[in-house]
C-alpha positions as YAML, in Angstrom:
chain: A
units: angstrom
residues:
- id: 1
  name: UNK
  ca: [90.88, 84.67, 102.75]
- id: 2
  name: UNK
  ca: [92.93, 82.59, 100.34]
- id: 3
  name: UNK
  ca: [96.53, 82.96, 99.14]
- id: 4
  name: UNK
  ca: [95.68, 85.09, 96.12]
- id: 5
  name: UNK
  ca: [93.71, 87.55, 98.23]
- id: 6
  name: UNK
  ca: [96.56, 87.84, 100.74]
- id: 7
  name: UNK
  ca: [98.99, 88.46, 97.88]
- id: 8
  name: UNK
  ca: [96.69, 91.18, 96.48]
- id: 9
  name: UNK
  ca: [96.53, 92.89, 99.90]
- id: 10
  name: UNK
  ca: [100.32, 92.77, 100.23]
- id: 11
  name: UNK
  ca: [100.89, 94.20, 96.75]
- id: 12
  name: UNK
  ca: [98.36, 97.02, 97.21]
- id: 13
  name: UNK
  ca: [99.74, 97.83, 100.65]
- id: 14
  name: UNK
  ca: [103.30, 97.99, 99.34]
- id: 15
  name: UNK
  ca: [102.28, 100.24, 96.42]
- id: 16
  name: UNK
  ca: [100.48, 102.66, 98.74]
- id: 17
  name: UNK
  ca: [103.31, 102.63, 101.28]
- id: 18
  name: UNK
  ca: [106.01, 103.19, 98.65]
- id: 19
  name: UNK
  ca: [104.01, 106.05, 97.13]
- id: 20
  name: UNK
  ca: [103.75, 107.77, 100.51]
- id: 21
  name: UNK
  ca: [107.46, 107.22, 101.23]
- id: 22
  name: UNK
  ca: [108.41, 108.72, 97.85]
- id: 23
  name: UNK
  ca: [106.12, 111.71, 98.57]
- id: 24
  name: UNK
  ca: [107.85, 112.26, 101.93]
- id: 25
  name: UNK
  ca: [111.29, 111.95, 100.32]
- id: 26
  name: UNK
  ca: [110.43, 114.62, 97.73]
- id: 27
  name: UNK
  ca: [109.55, 117.16, 100.41]
- id: 28
  name: UNK
  ca: [105.87, 116.62, 101.22]
- id: 29
  name: UNK
  ca: [104.49, 119.05, 98.66]
- id: 30
  name: UNK
  ca: [100.72, 119.08, 98.17]
- id: 31
  name: UNK
  ca: [100.74, 119.60, 94.41]
- id: 32
  name: UNK
  ca: [103.04, 118.02, 91.83]
- id: 33
  name: UNK
  ca: [105.39, 120.55, 90.23]
- id: 34
  name: UNK
  ca: [107.46, 120.44, 87.06]
- id: 35
  name: UNK
  ca: [109.22, 123.79, 87.57]
- id: 36
  name: UNK
  ca: [110.63, 125.47, 90.68]
- id: 37
  name: UNK
  ca: [111.22, 129.19, 91.20]
- id: 38
  name: UNK
  ca: [114.67, 130.00, 92.58]
- id: 39
  name: UNK
  ca: [116.36, 133.27, 93.45]
- id: 40
  name: UNK
  ca: [119.85, 134.02, 92.15]
- id: 41
  name: UNK
  ca: [121.91, 136.75, 93.79]
- id: 42
  name: UNK
  ca: [124.31, 138.79, 91.71]
- id: 43
  name: UNK
  ca: [127.96, 138.69, 92.83]
- id: 44
  name: UNK
  ca: [128.66, 142.27, 91.76]
- id: 45
  name: UNK
  ca: [125.49, 143.79, 93.23]
- id: 46
  name: UNK
  ca: [124.47, 141.76, 96.32]
- id: 47
  name: UNK
  ca: [121.13, 143.56, 96.72]
- id: 48
  name: UNK
  ca: [120.02, 142.58, 93.22]
- id: 49
  name: UNK
  ca: [118.04, 139.32, 93.18]
- id: 50
  name: UNK
  ca: [116.97, 137.61, 89.97]
- id: 51
  name: UNK
  ca: [114.15, 135.05, 90.00]
- id: 52
  name: UNK
  ca: [114.38, 132.19, 87.55]
- id: 53
  name: UNK
  ca: [112.28, 129.08, 86.84]
- id: 54
  name: UNK
  ca: [114.21, 125.78, 86.68]
- id: 55
  name: UNK
  ca: [112.83, 122.50, 85.34]
- id: 56
  name: UNK
  ca: [112.65, 120.16, 88.33]
- id: 57
  name: UNK
  ca: [110.09, 117.47, 89.10]
- id: 58
  name: UNK
  ca: [108.62, 117.53, 92.61]
- id: 59
  name: UNK
  ca: [106.38, 114.62, 93.62]
- id: 60
  name: UNK
  ca: [103.11, 115.86, 95.11]
- id: 61
  name: UNK
  ca: [100.40, 114.47, 97.33]
- id: 62
  name: UNK
  ca: [97.96, 114.58, 94.42]
- id: 63
  name: UNK
  ca: [100.12, 112.13, 92.47]
- id: 64
  name: UNK
  ca: [100.48, 109.85, 95.49]
- id: 65
  name: UNK
  ca: [96.73, 109.99, 96.04]
- id: 66
  name: UNK
  ca: [96.00, 109.09, 92.43]
- id: 67
  name: UNK
  ca: [98.42, 106.16, 92.49]
- id: 68
  name: UNK
  ca: [97.05, 104.94, 95.82]
- id: 69
  name: UNK
  ca: [93.44, 105.29, 94.67]
- id: 70
  name: UNK
  ca: [94.03, 103.35, 91.47]
- id: 71
  name: UNK
  ca: [95.92, 100.64, 93.38]
- id: 72
  name: UNK
  ca: [93.15, 100.31, 95.99]
- id: 73
  name: UNK
  ca: [90.42, 100.22, 93.33]
- id: 74
  name: UNK
  ca: [92.12, 97.52, 91.25]
- id: 75
  name: UNK
  ca: [93.05, 95.65, 94.42]
- id: 76
  name: UNK
  ca: [89.41, 95.63, 95.51]
- id: 77
  name: UNK
  ca: [88.32, 94.33, 92.12]
- id: 78
  name: UNK
  ca: [90.91, 91.52, 92.14]
- id: 79
  name: UNK
  ca: [90.15, 90.74, 95.78]
- id: 80
  name: UNK
  ca: [86.50, 90.27, 94.83]
- id: 81
  name: UNK
  ca: [87.30, 88.21, 91.70]
- id: 82
  name: UNK
  ca: [89.70, 85.84, 93.47]
- id: 83
  name: UNK
  ca: [87.37, 84.93, 96.32]
- id: 84
  name: UNK
  ca: [86.65, 81.27, 96.90]
- id: 85
  name: UNK
  ca: [83.18, 80.11, 96.05]
- id: 86
  name: UNK
  ca: [81.38, 78.11, 98.74]
- id: 87
  name: UNK
  ca: [80.26, 74.59, 97.89]
- id: 88
  name: UNK
  ca: [76.59, 73.86, 98.61]
...
């Protein structure tokens, strides 16, 4: 393995690791969400609950998987292209 191949492995590994860390930090949801359903309680009538959708981005495992898959695929292609040719 040459220097370029080691650099490719380090870059791909850091992309995959950072994607997984971001997924864990966002709450380990399986699917990516753009809106979240919350419940608001009324101050005057405490038994009355109103449900409302709020725009909030939640990073999902599907997004992390897509980013990791693309990084691994391009890393494999560059790893193959940057190999050293043997002299005969």
